[in-house]
DRENPAGU-73406 format. One record per residue: residue number from 1; residue in one letter; chain; z, x negated, y of N, C-alpha, C in turn. Coordinates in steps of 0.2 Angstrom, whole numbers. Layout:
# residues N
  nr rest kette  n_up n_east n_north ca_up ca_east ca_north  c_up c_east c_north
 NUM    a     A     Z      X       Y     Z       X        Y     Z      X       Y
...
***
This chain:
# residues 399
  nr rest kette  n_up n_east n_north ca_up ca_east ca_north  c_up c_east c_north
   1    m     A  1354    259    -141  1358     253     -139  1365    256    -137
   2    v     A  1364    262    -133  1370     265     -130  1374    268    -136
   3    c     A  1371    271    -141  1375     273     -146  1379    268    -150
   4    v     A  1376    262    -151  1379     256     -154  1385    254    -150
   5    s     A  1384    254    -143  1389     252     -138  1395    256    -139
   6    r     A  1394    263    -139  1399     268     -140  1403    267    -146
   7    l     A  1399    266    -152  1402     265     -158  1407    259    -158
   8    f     A  1404    254    -155  1408     247     -155  1414    248    -151
   9    q     A  1414    252    -145  1420     253     -142  1425    257    -146
  10    r     A  1423    262    -150  1428     265     -154  1431    261    -159
  11    l     A  1426    256    -162  1429     252     -167  1434    247    -164
  12    v     A  1432    245    -158  1437     240     -155  1444    243    -154
  13    f     A  1445    249    -153  1451     253     -153  1455    252    -160
  14    v     A  1451    253    -165  1453     253     -172  1456    246    -173
  15    v     A  1452    241    -171  1453     234     -172  1460    232    -169
  16    s     A  1461    235    -163  1467     234     -159  1473    235    -163
  17    v     A  1473    241    -167  1479     243     -171  1480    238    -177
  18    v     A  1474    235    -179  1475     230     -185  1479    224    -182
  19    i     A  1477    221    -176  1480     215     -173  1487    217    -171
  20    f     A  1488    223    -168  1495     225     -166  1499    225    -172
  21    a     A  1497    228    -178  1501     228     -184  1502    221    -187
  22    s     A  1497    217    -187  1498     210     -190  1502    205    -186
  23    l     A  1501    206    -179  1504     201     -175  1511    203    -173
  24    g     A  1512    209    -172  1518     211     -168  1522    217    -171
  25    l     A  1520    220    -176  1523     226     -179  1531    225    -181
  26    g     A  1532    220    -185  1538     218     -187  1543    216    -181
  27    y     A  1540    212    -177  1544     210     -171  1546    215    -167
  28    l     A  1541    220    -165  1542     225     -161  1547    230    -164
  29    l     A  1546    232    -170  1551     237     -173  1558    234    -173
  30    g     A  1559    228    -174  1566     225     -174  1568    225    -167
  31    d     A  1564    224    -162  1566     224     -155  1568    230    -152
  32    l     A  1565    235    -155  1566     242     -152  1571    246    -157
  33    g     A  1574    242    -162  1579     245     -165  1578    249    -172
  34    y     A  1572    248    -174  1570     251     -181  1573    246    -186
  35    i     A  1577    249    -190  1581     245     -195  1581    249    -202
  36    g     A  1582    245    -207  1584     248     -214  1578    252    -216
  37    v     A  1580    258    -219  1575     262     -223  1570    265    -218
  38    h     A  1572    267    -212  1567     270     -207  1562    265    -206
  39    a     A  1563    259    -205  1558     254     -204  1553    253    -210
  40    g     A  1556    253    -216  1552     253     -222  1548    259    -223
  41    n     A  1550    265    -222  1546     271     -222  1540    270    -217
  42    e     A  1542    268    -211  1536     268     -206  1531    263    -208
  43    q     A  1533    257    -211  1528     252     -213  1524    255    -219
  44    d     A  1528    258    -224  1524     260     -230  1519    265    -228
  45    a     A  1520    270    -223  1515     275     -221  1509    271    -218
  46    a     A  1511    265    -215  1505     262     -211  1500    258    -215
  47    y     A  1503    256    -221  1499     252     -225  1492    254    -227
  48    p     A  1491    261    -229  1484     263     -231  1480    263    -225
  49    q     A  1482    264    -219  1478     264     -213  1476    257    -211
  50    m     A  1481    252    -212  1480     245     -211  1474    242    -215
  51    r     A  1474    245    -221  1468     242     -226  1462    245    -223
  52    v     A  1462    251    -221  1455     254     -218  1453    250    -212
  53    y     A  1458    248    -207  1457     244     -201  1454    237    -203
  54    a     A  1457    234    -208  1455     228     -210  1448    228    -212
  55    e     A  1446    233    -216  1439     234     -218  1434    235    -212
  56    v     A  1436    239    -207  1432     240     -201  1431    233    -198
  57    l     A  1437    229    -197  1436     223     -194  1431    219    -197
  58    s     A  1431    219    -204  1427     214     -208  1420    217    -206
  59    k     A  1418    223    -206  1412     226     -205  1409    224    -198
  60    i     A  1414    224    -193  1412     222     -186  1409    215    -186
  61    q     A  1413    210    -189  1412     203     -190  1405    202    -193
  62    n     A  1404    206    -198  1398     204     -202  1391    208    -200
  63    y     A  1392    214    -197  1386     218     -196  1385    220    -189
  64    y     A  1389    219    -184  1388     220     -177  1382    216    -175
  65    v     A  1378    219    -170  1372     217     -168  1372    209    -166
  66    t     A  1378    207    -163  1379     200     -162  1386    198    -164
  67    p     A  1387    192    -166  1393     190     -168  1398    191    -163
  68    p     A  1403    195    -163  1408     196     -158  1413    191    -157
  69    n     A  1416    190    -151  1421     185     -150  1428    189    -152
  70    i     A  1430    188    -158  1436     192     -160  1442    192    -155
  71    p     A  1444    186    -153  1450     185     -148  1449    190    -142
  72    d     A  1443    189    -139  1441     193     -133  1441    201    -135
  73    v     A  1438    202    -140  1438     209     -142  1445    212    -143
  74    t     A  1449    209    -147  1456     211     -148  1460    211    -142
  75    s     A  1459    206    -138  1463     207     -132  1461    213    -127
  76    g     A  1455    214    -127  1453     220     -123  1455    226    -126
  77    a     A  1455    226    -133  1457     232     -137  1465    234    -136
  78    l     A  1469    228    -136  1476     229     -135  1477    232    -128
  79    h     A  1474    229    -123  1475     232     -116  1473    240    -117
  80    g     A  1468    242    -120  1466     249     -120  1472    253    -124
  81    l     A  1474    250    -130  1479     253     -134  1485    255    -130
  82    l     A  1488    250    -126  1494     251     -122  1492    256    -116
  83    d     A  1486    255    -113  1485     260     -107  1484    267    -110
  84    s     A  1482    268    -116  1481     275     -119  1488    278    -119
  85    l     A  1493    275    -119  1500     278     -120  1502    282    -114
  86    d     A  1502    279    -108  1504     282     -102  1502    277     -96
  87    s     A  1502    279     -90  1500     275      -84  1504    269     -83
  88    d     A  1510    268     -86  1514     262      -85  1514    257     -90
  89    s     A  1513    259     -96  1513     255     -102  1507    250    -101
  90    s     A  1509    243    -102  1504     238     -101  1504    233    -106
  91    y     A  1499    230    -108  1498     224     -112  1496    218    -108
  92    l     A  1500    212    -108  1498     206     -104  1497    201    -109
  93    t     A  1491    198    -109  1489     192     -113  1494    186    -111
  94    a     A  1494    181    -115  1499     175     -113  1497    172    -106
  95    s     A  1491    172    -105  1489     169      -98  1491    174     -92
  96    e     A  1490    180     -94  1491     185      -89  1499    186     -87
  97    y     A  1503    185     -93  1510     186      -92  1513    180     -89
  98    k     A  1510    174     -90  1512     168      -86  1511    168     -79
  99    i     A  1505    171     -77  1504     172      -70  1509    177     -67
 100    y     A  1510    182     -71  1514     188      -69  1521    185     -67
 101    k     A  1524    181     -72  1531     179      -71  1531    173     -66
 102    d     A  1526    169     -65  1527     163      -61  1525    164     -54
 103    r     A  1523    169     -51  1522     170      -44  1528    169     -40
 104    p     A  1527    165     -35  1533     163      -31  1536    170     -27
 105    a     A  1542    170     -27  1545     176      -24  1543    177     -16
 106    s     A  1540    172     -13  1538     173       -6  1531    176      -6
 107    e     A  1528    176     -11  1521     179      -11  1521    187     -12
 108    n     A  1525    191      -8  1526     198      -10  1523    202      -4
 109    a     A  1519    199       0  1516     203        6  1511    209       2
 110    q     A  1511    214       6  1507     220        3  1502    223       8
 111    v     A  1498    228       5  1493     231        9  1495    238      10
 112    g     A  1500    240       8  1503     247        9  1500    253       5
 113    l     A  1499    251      -2  1497     256       -6  1502    257     -12
 114    t     A  1503    263     -14  1506     265      -20  1500    267     -25
 115    v     A  1500    263     -31  1494     265      -35  1497    266     -42
 116    s     A  1493    270     -46  1494     271      -53  1488    272     -57
 117    k     A  1488    273     -63  1482     274      -67  1480    282     -68
 118    r     A  1474    284     -67  1472     291      -68  1465    290     -71
 119    f     A  1464    294     -76  1457     294      -79  1455    286     -81
 120    g     A  1459    282     -82  1458     275      -84  1457    270     -78
 121    y     A  1457    273     -72  1456     268      -67  1462    268     -62
 122    a     A  1463    263     -58  1468     263      -53  1467    268     -48
 123    t     A  1472    272     -46  1471     277      -41  1476    277     -36
 124    i     A  1474    278     -30  1479     278      -24  1483    284     -24
 125    v     A  1490    283     -25  1494     289      -25  1496    291     -17
 126    n     A  1498    286     -13  1499     287       -6  1498    281      -2
 127    v     A  1498    281       4  1497     276        9  1502    275      14
 128    l     A  1505    269      15  1510     268       20  1507    269      27
 129    p     A  1510    273      31  1507     274       38  1507    267      42
 130    g     A  1502    266      45  1501     260       49  1500    253      45
 131    s     A  1499    254      39  1498     248       35  1491    246      35
 132    p     A  1489    240      32  1482     238       32  1478    243      28
 133    a     A  1480    246      23  1477     252       19  1476    258      23
 134    d     A  1481    259      27  1480     265       32  1475    264      37
 135    q     A  1475    258      40  1470     256       45  1463    256      42
 136    a     A  1462    255      36  1456     255       32  1454    262      30
 137    h     A  1458    267      32  1456     274       31  1456    275      23
 138    l     A  1460    272      19  1461     274       12  1466    280      12
 139    h     A  1465    284       7  1468     290        6  1470    291      -1
 140    d     A  1476    295      -2  1478     297       -9  1472    301     -13
 141    g     A  1471    299     -19  1465     301      -23  1459    297     -23
 142    d     A  1459    292     -18  1454     287      -19  1455    283     -25
 143    v     A  1449    281     -28  1450     277      -35  1447    270     -33
 144    i     A  1452    265     -35  1450     258      -34  1446    256     -41
 145    d     A  1439    255     -40  1435     254      -45  1436    246     -47
 146    l     A  1435    242     -42  1436     235      -43  1441    232     -39
 147    i     A  1444    226     -41  1449     222      -37  1447    215     -38
 148    e     A  1445    212     -33  1442     205      -33  1437    204     -39
 149    g     A  1433    209     -39  1427     209      -44  1429    211     -51
 150    q     A  1435    213     -52  1437     215      -59  1438    222     -59
 151    s     A  1435    225     -65  1436     233      -65  1443    234     -67
 152    t     A  1446    239     -63  1453     241      -65  1453    245     -71
 153    h     A  1447    247     -74  1447     251      -80  1450    246     -86
 154    q     A  1448    239     -85  1450     234      -90  1456    230     -88
 155    l     A  1460    232     -83  1466     229      -81  1472    234     -82
 156    p     A  1477    231     -84  1484     235      -84  1486    236     -77
 157    i     A  1489    242     -76  1491     244      -70  1496    239     -67
 158    a     A  1500    235     -71  1505     230      -69  1501    225     -65
 159    l     A  1495    223     -68  1491     218      -65  1488    220     -59
 160    v     A  1486    226     -59  1483     229      -52  1488    228     -47
 161    r     A  1494    231     -48  1499     230      -43  1500    223     -41
 162    f     A  1500    219     -46  1502     212      -45  1496    209     -40
 163    m     A  1490    210     -41  1484     208      -38  1484    210     -31
 164    l     A  1486    216     -29  1486     219      -23  1491    215     -18
 165    d     A  1496    213     -21  1501     209      -17  1499    201     -17
 166    g     A  1503    198     -13  1501     190      -12  1504    187      -6
 167    k     A  1500    182      -3  1503     179        3  1501    183       9
 168    a     A  1506    183      14  1504     186       20  1498    183      23
 169    g     A  1494    187      26  1488     185       29  1482    183      25
 170    a     A  1483    183      18  1478     182       13  1474    189      12
 171    p     A  1467    189      11  1464     195       10  1463    197       3
 172    v     A  1462    203       1  1461     205       -5  1455    210      -5
 173    t     A  1450    210      -9  1444     214       -9  1444    219     -14
 174    i     A  1443    225     -12  1443     231      -17  1437    235     -16
 175    s     A  1435    238     -22  1429     243      -21  1432    250     -22
 176    v     A  1431    254     -18  1434     261      -18  1429    267     -19
 177    v     A  1431    271     -23  1426     277      -24  1430    283     -21
 178    r     A  1427    286     -16  1430     291      -13  1428    298     -15
 179    p     A  1432    303     -15  1429     310      -17  1423    312     -13
 180    f     A  1418    315     -17  1412     318      -14  1407    312     -11
 181    k     A  1409    306     -13  1404     300      -10  1401    297     -17
 182    p     A  1395    297     -17  1392     294      -24  1393    287     -24
 183    d     A  1393    283     -19  1393     276      -19  1400    273     -17
 184    p     A  1402    268     -20  1409     265      -19  1408    261     -12
 185    d     A  1414    260      -9  1414     257       -2  1418    250      -4
 186    k     A  1415    245      -1  1419     238       -2  1424    238       4
 187    v     A  1430    236       3  1435     236        8  1439    230       7
 188    v     A  1440    226      13  1444     220       13  1450    221      16
 189    l     A  1456    220      13  1462     222       16  1466    215      17
 190    t     A  1470    214      22  1473     208       23  1481    210      22
 191    r     A  1484    206      17  1491     207       16  1495    206      22
 192    a     A  1501    209      22  1505     208       27  1513    210      25
 193    d     A  1517    207      29  1524     209       27  1526    215      31
 194    l     A  1527    221      27  1527     227       29  1534    230      29
 195    a     A  1536    233      35  1542     236       35  1542    243      33
 196    a     A  1548    246      31  1548     253       28  1546    258      34
 197    p     A  1543    263      33  1541     268       38  1547    271      41
 198    a     A  1547    272      48  1553     275       51  1555    282      48
 199    l     A  1561    283      49  1563     290       46  1561    295      51
 200    g     A  1558    300      49  1556     306       53  1561    311      54
 201    e     A  1563    313      60  1568     317       61  1566    322      67
 202    k     A  1567    328      66  1565     333       72  1569    340      70
 203    f     A  1571    343      76  1574     350       75  1569    355      77
 204    y     A  1570    361      73  1566     367       74  1570    373      75
 205    e     A  1567    378      78  1570     385       78  1577    384      82
 206    n     A  1576    382      88  1582     381       93  1588    377      89
 207    a     A  1585    371      86  1590     366       83  1594    369      77
 208    t     A  1591    374      74  1595     377       68  1592    374      62
 209    i     A  1586    371      62  1583     368       56  1582    361      58
 210    l     A  1585    356      53  1584     349       54  1579    347      49
 211    y     A  1574    344      52  1568     342       48  1569    334      47
 212    l     A  1569    332      40  1569     325       39  1564    323      34
 213    k     A  1560    317      36  1555     314       32  1557    307      31
 214    p     A  1559    305      25  1561     298       24  1555    293      23
 215    g     A  1550    295      20  1544     291       20  1544    286      14
 216    v     A  1550    284      12  1552     280        6  1559    281       4
 217    l     A  1560    281      -2  1567     282       -5  1570    275      -7
 218    t     A  1574    272      -3  1577     266       -5  1585    268      -4
 219    a     A  1589    263      -6  1596     265       -5  1598    265       2
 220    a     A  1595    261       6  1596     261       13  1594    267      17
 221    r     A  1588    270      15  1585     276       18  1589    282      16
 222    v     A  1592    282       9  1596     288        7  1602    288      11
 223    d     A  1605    282      13  1611     281       17  1609    284      24
 224    d     A  1603    283      27  1601     285       33  1601    293      33
 225    l     A  1599    296      27  1598     303       27  1605    306      26
 226    a     A  1610    303      23  1616     305       22  1620    306      29
 227    a     A  1618    300      33  1621     300       40  1618    306      44
 228    r     A  1612    307      44  1609     313       48  1611    319      46
 229    i     A  1612    320      39  1615     327       37  1622    328      39
 230    k     A  1626    323      39  1633     324       41  1633    325      48
 231    g     A  1629    321      52  1629     322       59  1627    329      62
 232    a     A  1622    332      58  1620     338       60  1625    344      60
 233    g     A  1630    343      56  1635     348       55  1633    353      49
 234    k     A  1638    357      47  1637     361       41  1632    367      43
 235    g     A  1631    369      49  1627     375       50  1620    374      50
 236    h     A  1618    368      49  1610     367       50  1607    368      43
 237    k     A  1601    372      43  1597     372       37  1593    365      37
 238    i     A  1591    363      31  1588     357       30  1581    358      27
 239    l     A  1576    355      31  1569     354       28  1568    347      26
 240    l     A  1568    346      20  1567     339       18  1559    338      16
 241    d     A  1556    333      19  1549     332       18  1548    326      14
 242    l     A  1546    327       8  1545     321        3  1538    320       1
 243    r     A  1534    323       6  1527     322        5  1525    315       6
 244    d     A  1520    312       2  1518     305        2  1524    300       3
 245    t     A  1529    301      -1  1535     297       -2  1536    294      -9
 246    s     A  1537    288      -9  1538     285      -15  1545    282     -16
 247    g     A  1547    280     -22  1554     277      -23  1554    274     -30
 248    e     A  1555    268     -31  1555     264      -37  1562    265     -40
 249    d     A  1567    265     -36  1574     266      -39  1575    273     -40
 250    l     A  1574    275     -46  1575     283      -48  1582    285     -46
 251    s     A  1587    281     -47  1594     283      -45  1595    286     -38
 252    q     A  1591    283     -34  1591     286      -27  1589    293     -26
 253    g     A  1584    295     -30  1582     302      -30  1587    306     -32
 254    l     A  1591    304     -37  1596     308      -40  1602    309     -35
 255    r     A  1603    303     -31  1609     303      -26  1607    308     -20
 256    l     A  1601    308     -18  1599     312      -13  1599    319     -15
 257    a     A  1597    321     -21  1598     328      -24  1605    330     -24
 258    n     A  1610    325     -25  1617     327      -26  1620    329     -19
 259    f     A  1617    327     -13  1619     328       -7  1619    336      -6
 260    f     A  1615    339     -10  1614     347       -9  1616    351     -15
 261    i     A  1619    347     -20  1621     351      -26  1628    349     -28
 262    r     A  1632    354     -29  1639     352      -31  1640    352     -38
 263    q     A  1637    355     -42  1638     355      -49  1631    356     -53
 264    g     A  1631    354     -59  1625     355      -64  1622    348     -66
 265    a     A  1618    348     -71  1615     343      -73  1608    341     -69
 266    l     A  1608    336     -65  1602     335      -61  1596    333     -65
 267    a     A  1597    329     -70  1592     327      -74  1595    324     -80
 268    s     A  1590    322     -85  1592     319      -91  1587    313     -93
 269    l     A  1589    309     -97  1584     303      -98  1585    302    -106
 270    q     A  1579    301    -109  1579     300     -116  1573    297    -119
 271    g     A  1573    294    -124  1568     291     -128  1569    291    -135
 272    q     A  1564    288    -139  1565     288     -146  1571    284    -148
 273    k     A  1572    278    -145  1577     274     -147  1582    272    -141
 274    f     A  1581    276    -136  1584     275     -130  1591    280    -129
 275    p     A  1596    277    -128  1602     281     -128  1602    287    -123
 276    q     A  1603    293    -125  1602     299     -121  1607    299    -115
 277    q     A  1605    300    -109  1609     301     -103  1608    307    -100
 278    t     A  1614    310     -97  1614     316      -93  1617    314     -86
 279    f     A  1613    316     -81  1616     314      -74  1618    320     -71
 280    s     A  1625    321     -70  1628     327      -68  1630    326     -60
 281    a     A  1629    331     -57  1631     331      -49  1639    329     -49
 282    d     A  1640    325     -44  1647     324      -42  1649    328     -36
 283    p     A  1653    333     -36  1655     337      -31  1657    333     -24
 284    a     A  1660    327     -25  1662     323      -20  1656    320     -15
 285    l     A  1650    320     -18  1644     318      -15  1640    323     -11
 286    c     A  1642    329     -13  1638     335       -9  1640    335      -2
 287    l     A  1635    335       2  1636     335       10  1635    342      13
 288    t     A  1631    347      10  1630     353       13  1629    358       8
 289    d     A  1631    364      10  1629     370        6  1624    375      10
 290    a     A  1621    372      15  1616     376       20  1610    376      16
 291    p     A  1606    381      17  1599     382       14  1595    376      15
 292    v     A  1591    374      10  1587     368       10  1580    370       7
 293    v     A  1575    367      10  1568     368        7  1565    361       7
 294    v     A  1562    360       1  1559     353        0  1551    353       0
 295    l     A  1548    349       4  1541     349        4  1538    343       0
 296    v     A  1533    344      -5  1530     339       -9  1523    340      -9
 297    n     A  1520    334     -11  1512     335      -13  1511    330     -18
 298    r     A  1504    329     -19  1502     324      -25  1504    317     -23
 299    g     A  1506    315     -17  1508     309      -15  1516    308     -16
 300    t     A  1519    313     -18  1526     312      -20  1527    309     -27
 301    y     A  1530    303     -27  1530     299      -33  1537    295     -34
 302    g     A  1539    296     -40  1545     293      -42  1551    296     -40
 303    a     A  1556    292     -37  1562     295      -35  1562    302     -32
 304    p     A  1558    303     -27  1558     309      -24  1556    315     -28
 305    e     A  1553    314     -34  1551     319      -38  1558    321     -42
 306    l     A  1562    317     -43  1569     319      -46  1573    323     -41
 307    t     A  1572    321     -35  1576     326      -30  1573    333     -30
 308    a     A  1566    333     -30  1563     340      -29  1565    344     -36
 309    a     A  1564    340     -42  1565     344      -48  1572    346     -49
 310    a     A  1577    343     -46  1584     345      -47  1585    351     -42
 311    i     A  1583    350     -36  1584     356      -32  1581    362     -34
 312    e     A  1575    362     -36  1571     367      -39  1574    370     -46
 313    g     A  1576    365     -50  1578     367      -57  1585    371     -57
 314    l     A  1589    369     -52  1596     372      -52  1596    377     -47
 315    k     A  1590    379     -44  1589     385      -40  1593    384     -33
 316    r     A  1594    378     -31  1597     376      -25  1593    378     -19
 317    g     A  1586    377     -19  1582     378      -14  1575    379     -16
 318    d     A  1570    381     -12  1563     381      -13  1560    374     -13
 319    v     A  1555    373     -17  1550     368      -16  1543    370     -14
 320    v     A  1540    368      -9  1534     370       -6  1529    365      -6
 321    g     A  1523    366      -8  1517     362       -7  1513    361     -13
 322    e     A  1511    355     -15  1507     354      -21  1511    351     -27
 323    r     A  1508    351     -33  1511     348      -38  1511    340     -37
 324    t     A  1517    337     -39  1518     330      -37  1514    326     -42
 325    f     A  1515    319     -41  1511     315      -46  1513    315     -53
 326    g     A  1519    314     -54  1522     314      -61  1524    306     -63
 327    e     A  1529    304     -61  1531     297      -62  1539    297     -62
 328    a     A  1542    296     -68  1549     296      -69  1551    293     -76
 329    s     A  1550    287     -77  1551     284      -83  1554    277     -83
 330    v     A  1556    274     -89  1559     268      -89  1555    263     -94
 331    q     A  1553    257     -91  1549     252      -95  1554    247     -97
 332    k     A  1552    244    -103  1555     238     -106  1550    233    -107
 333    t     A  1551    226    -105  1547     221     -106  1549    218    -113
 334    i     A  1544    217    -117  1545     215     -124  1540    209    -125
 335    n     A  1543    203    -126  1539     197     -127  1537    197    -134
 336    l     A  1530    194    -134  1527     194     -141  1527    187    -143
 337    p     A  1526    185    -149  1526     178     -152  1521    174    -149
 338    d     A  1516    176    -147  1510     172     -145  1511    170    -137
 339    g     A  1516    172    -134  1517     172     -127  1515    177    -123
 340    a     A  1511    182    -126  1509     188     -123  1516    193    -122
 341    a     A  1515    199    -119  1520     203     -118  1518    210    -117
 342    m     A  1522    215    -118  1521     222     -117  1526    225    -112
 343    l     A  1523    229    -108  1528     233     -103  1527    240    -106
 344    l     A  1532    242    -110  1532     248     -114  1537    253    -111
 345    t     A  1534    259    -110  1538     265     -108  1543    267    -114
 346    v     A  1549    267    -113  1554     268     -118  1558    274    -117
 347    a     A  1558    277    -111  1562     283     -110  1559    287    -104
 348    k     A  1559    293    -104  1557     298      -98  1562    302     -96
 349    y     A  1562    303     -89  1567     308      -86  1565    315     -87
 350    q     A  1569    320     -88  1568     327      -89  1572    331     -83
 351    d     A  1568    336     -81  1572     340      -76  1577    344     -79
 352    p     A  1581    348     -75  1586     353      -78  1584    357     -83
 353    a     A  1577    359     -83  1575     364      -89  1572    360     -95
 354    g     A  1573    353     -95  1571     349     -100  1563    347    -100
 355    k     A  1560    348     -95  1553     346      -94  1552    339     -92
 356    k     A  1548    335     -96  1547     328      -94  1543    327     -87
 357    i     A  1546    324     -82  1543     324      -76  1536    320     -76
 358    d     A  1537    314     -81  1531     310      -81  1525    313     -84
 359    d     A  1526    319     -88  1521     322      -92  1519    328     -88
 360    e     A  1523    332     -85  1522     338      -81  1523    338     -74
 361    a     A  1525    333     -71  1526     332      -64  1531    338     -61
 362    v     A  1531    339     -55  1535     345      -52  1530    350     -49
 363    t     A  1530    356     -51  1526     361      -48  1530    365     -43
 364    p     A  1528    366     -37  1532     369      -32  1534    377     -34
 365    t     A  1539    379     -32  1540     387      -32  1535    390     -28
 366    v     A  1533    387     -22  1528     390      -18  1523    385     -17
 367    v     A  1517    387     -20  1511     382      -20  1507    383     -14
 368    v     A  1506    378     -10  1502     379       -4  1498    372      -4
 369    a     A  1491    373      -3  1487     368       -3  1488    363       3
 370    g     A  1487    357       3  1488     352        9  1483    354      14
 371    p     A  1484    351      20  1480     352       26  1473    349      24
 372    e     A  1472    344      20  1465     341       19  1461    346      14
 373    d     A  1465    350      11  1462     355        6  1460    362       8
 374    n     A  1464    364      14  1463     370       16  1456    372      20
 375    s     A  1453    377      19  1447     379       22  1450    382      29
 376    e     A  1445    382      34  1446     385       40  1450    391      40
 377    l     A  1448    395      35  1451     402       35  1459    402      34
 378    f     A  1461    396      31  1469     396       30  1472    391      35
 379    q     A  1468    388      39  1472     383       44  1476    387      49
 380    t     A  1482    384      50  1486     387       55  1486    383      62
 381    s     A  1490    386      66  1490     383       73  1492    376      73
 382    s     A  1497    374      69  1500     368       68  1495    363      64
 383    g     A  1491    366      60  1486     362       56  1490    360      49
 384    d     A  1496    362      48  1500     360       42  1503    367      39
 385    s     A  1499    370      35  1501     376       32  1507    375      27
 386    q     A  1508    369      24  1514     368       20  1520    368      24
 387    l     A  1520    365      30  1526     364       34  1527    371      37
 388    d     A  1522    375      39  1523     382       42  1526    386      37
 389    q     A  1524    386      30  1527     390       25  1534    388      24
 390    a     A  1536    382      24  1543     380       23  1547    382      29
 391    l     A  1545    382      35  1549     384       40  1550    392      40
 392    d     A  1545    395      38  1546     403       37  1551    404      32
 393    l     A  1551    401      26  1556     402       21  1563    401      24
 394    l     A  1564    395      28  1570     393       30  1573    399      35
 395    k     A  1568    401      40  1570     406       45  1573    412      41
 396    s     A  1570    414      36  1572     420       32  1579    419      29
 397    k     A  1582    413      28  1588     412       25  1594    412      30
 398    n     A  1600    415      28  1606     414       32  1609    408      31
 399    s     A  1612    405      36  1615     399       36  1622    399      32
***
């Protein structure tokens, strides 16, 4: 029975391609800009495979152990098809898309989690300090197995994020699988209207090193960072702590990088049919030429990854810590004829060396395991070996 189930799962994926081709191929190709001979060639190449897929679908309908519900089968398969592309691409059925669009703007209270897909399941990227998730002792790397009784393996990440948000004061129940624990934990979180974390600021080494921890990268927070850098004066070295920091507005990551970089290409953006863009530093936005070190970890997500990648790629400063999460792309919502929709990744950001951040993340110039990963042998007096390494690097640099 297990073998039959596995075979059926594989066949379901094949069926998804049939439905995708028959319902949406022409529509999607037109929407994404495939025209003329190119579109014809693409479709001609697909025809032999489509005939095979149709034959497989016929065999499933006629010979599978029980008569399958084809609409349910194909809906699940389409979810899997989009999820297989990357962590952000999603397929929403007509009913899912209607719920997704129609939620009132007032129902945006949160639990304090940044989540993405890893290994097919929703995974916690980072946790907002002081949030309901933080109070429940959730951590980056924890896997959300279920949300309101539904497996996140079967939900697009857009819906997982949608289900975590809601009315302030309303609970949401999740099942969490933690590292090195065999059984999942049931956790009930109460949504709340959450404020952005406070900007962390501190001076080290007789006030020669300015430590800044934004916590989140929004336009307002980047403005705050600019004010702190200007206020510190030109002689101060900067330690920028982007660990466990998220930012949905990727342009703010580039703006922050520009504060430390006078010239050069900070990043580029391109996709198969997406107009290629290069983001060059504006000398007028540069605020300091003083030495800078950036701290990152696996909870560094989105806009701050662009900051770290630009500073490292243009050799403006060292990046210390762990490999970042890997999230820097552009999605497009594509409406389908039956009321369903696709959230499709159409472009990805590249670092100055041309590496796609979404695929390869940012690897530090100096790799140091996080405090939670260090053995006692490598623990320091501060308990934060990444911070200590970053401070040592800055101490060795001339202002």
